C-alpha positions in Angstrom: 73.9 306.8 171.2 73.5 304.9 174.4 76.4 304.3 176.7 76.3 300.6 176.1 76.6 301.1 172.4 79.5 303.5 172.7 81.4 301.0 175.0 80.8 298.2 172.6 82.0 300.3 169.6 85.1 301.3 171.6 85.8 297.7 172.4 85.4 296.6 168.7 87.7 299.5 167.6 90.3 298.5 170.2 90.3 294.9 169.0 90.5 295.9 165.4 93.5 298.2 166.1 95.3 295.5 168.0 94.7 293.0 165.2 96.0 295.4 162.6 99.0 296.3 164.7 100.0 292.8 165.7 99.3 291.0 162.4 102.3 292.3 160.5 104.6 291.6 163.4 103.6 287.9 163.4 103.8 287.7 159.6 107.3 289.1 159.4 109.9 286.4 159.8 113.7 286.7 159.4 115.8 283.6 159.6 112.9 281.6 161.0 112.7 283.9 164.1 109.6 285.9 165.0 110.0 289.5 165.7 108.9 290.0 169.3 106.5 292.9 170.0 107.5 292.8 173.7 110.4 291.1 175.4 109.1 290.8 178.9 106.0 291.4 181.1 107.0 295.0 181.9 107.0 295.9 178.2 103.6 294.3 177.8 102.2 296.3 180.8 103.7 299.4 179.3 101.9 298.9 176.0 98.6 298.3 177.8 99.1 301.4 179.8 100.0 303.5 176.8 96.9 302.2 174.9 94.7 302.9 178.0 95.9 306.5 178.3 95.5 307.2 174.6 91.9 306.0 174.7 91.2 307.9 178.0 92.7 311.1 176.4 90.5 310.7 173.4 87.5 310.2 175.5 88.4 313.3 177.6 88.9 315.4 174.5 85.5 314.3 173.0 83.8 315.1 176.3 85.4 318.5 176.6 84.5 319.2 173.0 80.9 318.4 173.6 80.8 320.4 176.8 82.3 323.5 175.1 80.0 323.3 172.1 77.0 323.2 174.4 75.7 319.9 173.0 74.8 318.6 176.4 71.5 319.7 177.8 73.0 320.9 181.1 75.8 322.8 179.4 75.5 326.3 177.9 78.9 326.2 176.3 80.0 329.2 178.3 83.1 329.1 180.5 82.5 329.9 184.1 84.7 329.8 187.2 83.7 327.3 189.9 
């Protein structure tokens, strides 16, 4: 897979997850009031940061897995001190 294809797939997955997570919140209505996902801009920034760190952690885990399995041409899969 090329880097561009991976980035595009990641973006599509992020949009799909956001749509699935936010959809029920907008659909739920109690006494004609919407349930707010975030109350202020700080909470919105916190959600964005949490999502970013989860995605970055997943990418780091996938990268370390590929490195340790030796799937990269420059990697032997052996641990060595640097």
